[in-house]
N, C-alpha and C positions, 0 to 999 in steps of 0.2 A: 803671831798672827793677832791673837786674840788681844794682846796688850797694844794693838796700833802698829805694829812695827812690821807692815806686809811686805816691804822691800826685802827685809832681812830674811822672812819666811819664804819669800819666793826664791832667794839666793839660796837657801837651805835646799828648798824642794829642787832646784835646778842639780845641786850637787848629788841629792839622793837618786836624780836620773841618770846620771853620768855614771853613777856606782853600779846601778841596776837598770840599763838603757831598756830592758825588755819586760820591765814590769808595767801593765796596764793601769794598775791601781796608782803607782807611783806618777807615770806621766798624766793620768787622769788629776790627781790632787796638784800637779803643776798647774794644768788647764784652769782648774778650778780658781787658785789662788790668782792667775794672770786675769781671769773673768771679773773676781773681785775688784782687781784694779781699774777695770773700766777698758781694759783693752780686748775687746770683744773678739776681733778678728784673729788676733795672735793665740787667744784663747782656743778659738774653733778650730785653729791649725795643730794645736797641741792636742787637743780633745781626739781630734782625727786620728794622731799617730797613736794614742792609746787605743782607739777603736780598731785600729789595724791589729793591734797585737792580742786584744781578746773582742772581737766584734759584739759579744752578748754580755759583757761585764755591766751590771745593773748600776753600779755606780756611776761609770763613765756615760751611760747613755742618758742616765737622769741630768748629770751636770750638762752634757751636750744639748739636750733639750732647753734648758734653763739659759744656755748662752745663747742658743738661736733666738728665744724671745727676746732677750735684752737687746739683741742686734736687730730685732725687729723682722726676724726671719721665721714667722709664725706658721706657714705651710710646713717648713722643715722641723720646727719643734713639735708640730702635731703629729707629724709621720714619725718623730722618734717615740712620741708618747705611744702612738698605735705599736710602734716594735716592742716598748716596754710591756705592755699589756699583753701582747702574744707572747713574749717569753716569761712573763711571770703571772699571768693570768689576772684576775679581778681583785688584786693584792692592795690593800689601802696604801702602799706606797705607790703604786702605778695609778690608783684613783686620785690621790693627792695631788699628784705630779699635773694630770689631765686636769683638774680643776685648777691650778695655779696656771699652767700656761694659757688655759681659756680665758681667766681673769685678765692676765697679760695682753692677750689679744683682743681684749675688750669685749670678749663674748660672755657678759656676765650672767645672762639667765642661765646658759648652760654649766657655767662654773657653779652656780649658786645651787643648782640641781644636785651636783655632785658633792658640794659641801653640806647640803641637807642630809642626804645619804650617811655620808662618813660620821656626823655627829651621832647617828645611832650604833655606831663601831664601839666595842668595848676593847680595852688595852691597846689604844693605838700606840705605836712605836715613835720614837722621838722624833724621827726624819719625818714621818707621815704628819706629826702635830705642828712642827716647823713650818712645813710646806703648806698646811691648811692655815696656820696663823699669817704666812705670807698672803695666800688667798685673800683673807680677809683685811688685810693692810692694804692689797693693791686696790681693792673695792671700796675701801674708806670705811670699813667697819672694824673701828679700833676696839670696840669692847670685846667683841668675839676672837680679835686676834689675841688679845691678852689672855682670854679665857684658854686658848689653845697652849700658850705660852708657859700660863701658870701650870697645867698640867703636865707639861714638859719639865719644868723646873721641880715639880712634885716627885715625878718619876726619876729626877737626877741625870735627865738625858744629857748624855754627853755632847751632842751636837749643839746643844744651847749655847755654848761657849762662842758660837759663830755669829751670834746675835749681832755683834758690832760691824760685822763686814758685809752682812746679806744686804744688797742694795734694795730689795723689795720692803724692808724695813722703814725705809725713809720717813713714810707716812706717818710713823708712831715715834719717830725719835725724838719729838719734842713734849710728849705725853709724859706727866711724872711717873706714871706706871713702869714708863721704860727704863727711866733712872731708877727707880725702886729695885726692878728686877735686877739690874747691873750690880746695884748696892748689895743685895742679898747674894751674888755669886761672887761678890769681892772682885769685881772687874771695873776698870776705869771707863768711860764713855769717850770714845776715839772718833774722830771724824772720819766720814766717808771716803774712800779714795777714788770713786768713779766720777766721771765729768758730770754726769746729769744730776748729781747731787749737790753741786755747786750753785 
């Protein structure tokens, strides 16, 4: 996946689901990868299957909210954000998700308010840092996006390897800092797979 071989990654994930069809995590990961391909309707179908297996799975709910937003289903995305907040409280992950979904829904004032609050948090996890970087990228705040990504890099956050496939980073892909970050991670820059990137 991180090397730009997304179709092969999807095929492997499908095999994993066939071997363990009752795993919400594997079904969720398959839905995530299908969404990265830009097939949001099919991704949502797969994520709903994962949700049926484990309705309160944090990962599945976060990815579901993101795919709702990418499919311009903002009310559903925000409702899923509220569910995540209800389940996991006022955590950094749930707040970062809310900020990102609001930015994607063009509610930038509300997104910025949460973003400003989270800047004061210490020891943000890599998932939150990446979603905050996405929020900044969506709002055109490139320097802030790279500041969050740099913190994730310094923390050696494992989720940073998804940088090449996250659709919300399309706004920063031509910035030299993007290429530099990939170079430091020893990853090639690969083309985005989703249709709106073309």
